[in-house]
C-alpha positions in Angstrom: -1.6 16.4 7.2 0.2 17.4 10.4 3.7 16.2 11.3 2.0 13.8 13.8 0.1 12.1 10.9 3.2 11.6 8.7 3.5 7.8 8.0 7.1 8.3 7.0 8.3 9.8 10.3 9.1 6.5 12.0 6.8 7.0 15.0 3.7 6.1 12.9 4.8 2.4 12.9 4.4 2.2 16.7 0.6 2.8 16.3 -0.3 1.2 13.0 -2.0 -2.1 12.6 0.8 -4.7 11.8 0.3 -6.2 8.3 0.1 -9.7 9.8 -3.2 -8.6 11.5 -4.7 -6.9 8.5 -7.7 -8.2 6.7 -7.2 -9.6 3.2 -9.5 -8.2 0.5 -11.7 -10.7 -1.4 -10.0 -12.4 -4.4 -11.0 -11.0 -7.7 -11.3 -7.4 -6.5 -9.2 -4.5 -7.5 -8.1 -4.0 -3.9 -6.8 -7.6 -3.9 -5.1 -7.1 -7.3 -3.3 -4.1 -5.8 -2.4 -6.0 -2.6 -1.0 -8.9 -4.6 1.3 -6.6 -6.5 2.3 -4.7 -3.4 3.1 -8.0 -1.6 5.5 -8.8 -4.4 7.5 -5.7 -3.5 6.3 -3.7 -6.4 6.0 0.1 -6.1 3.0 1.1 -8.1 1.8 4.4 -9.7 -1.6 5.0 -11.4 -0.2 4.5 -14.9 1.2 1.1 -13.8 -2.3 0.0 -12.5 -4.2 -0.8 -15.7 -7.1 -2.5 -13.9 -8.7 0.9 -13.0 -8.1 4.6 -12.7 -9.0 4.4 -9.0 -5.6 3.3 -7.6 -5.7 5.9 -4.7 -9.2 4.6 -3.7 -8.0 1.0 -3.5 -4.9 2.0 -1.6 -7.3 3.7 0.8 -9.4 0.6 1.0 -6.4 -1.4 2.0 -5.5 1.1 4.7 -9.0 0.7 6.1 -8.5 -3.0 6.2 -5.3 -2.5 8.3 -2.6 -2.6 5.6 0.2 -0.1 6.2 0.2 1.1 2.5 2.7 3.9 2.1 3.0 6.5 -0.6 5.7 8.8 -1.9 5.5 11.6 -4.5 7.3 10.9 -7.8 7.8 12.8 -11.0 6.0 11.5 -14.1 6.5 12.6 -17.7 4.0 15.1 -18.9 2.4 15.5 -15.4 2.2 19.0 -14.0 2.8 17.8 -10.5 4.2 14.7 -8.8 2.0 11.6 -8.6 1.8 9.0 -5.8 3.7 5.8 -5.9 2.3 3.2 -3.4 4.2 0.4 -1.7 4.5 -1.8 1.4 7.7 -1.8 3.4 9.7 -5.0 3.5 8.8 -5.3 7.2 5.1 -5.1 6.4 5.4 -7.8 3.7 7.4 -10.1 6.0 4.8 -9.6 8.8 1.9 -10.4 6.4 3.6 -13.5 5.1 4.3 -14.8 8.6 0.7 -14.1 9.5 -0.4 -16.2 6.5 2.0 -19.0 7.2 4.4 -17.8 4.5 1.9 -17.5 1.7 1.6 -14.3 -0.2 
């Protein structure tokens, strides 16, 4: 990833699809289960996501639907390298809620 692709550099927000315009995944899917948790403000790692061992894939699915899912590396016990923790910014959550008439 180049510096121009870094979603944490501040400029990325100017070009991303606002969460209020994102497409909601179908209810009952793992992508929707992840989104529901992210919309509550939760920051989620793979060990926290008991539904499936494909958390990164569902985060990618949400990104393809226009959700500005962010990730950050975190240390995890017994892991040889950092793992990803996924989240939505408070701004993205507020935008999504306003786009849904306040519903999460």
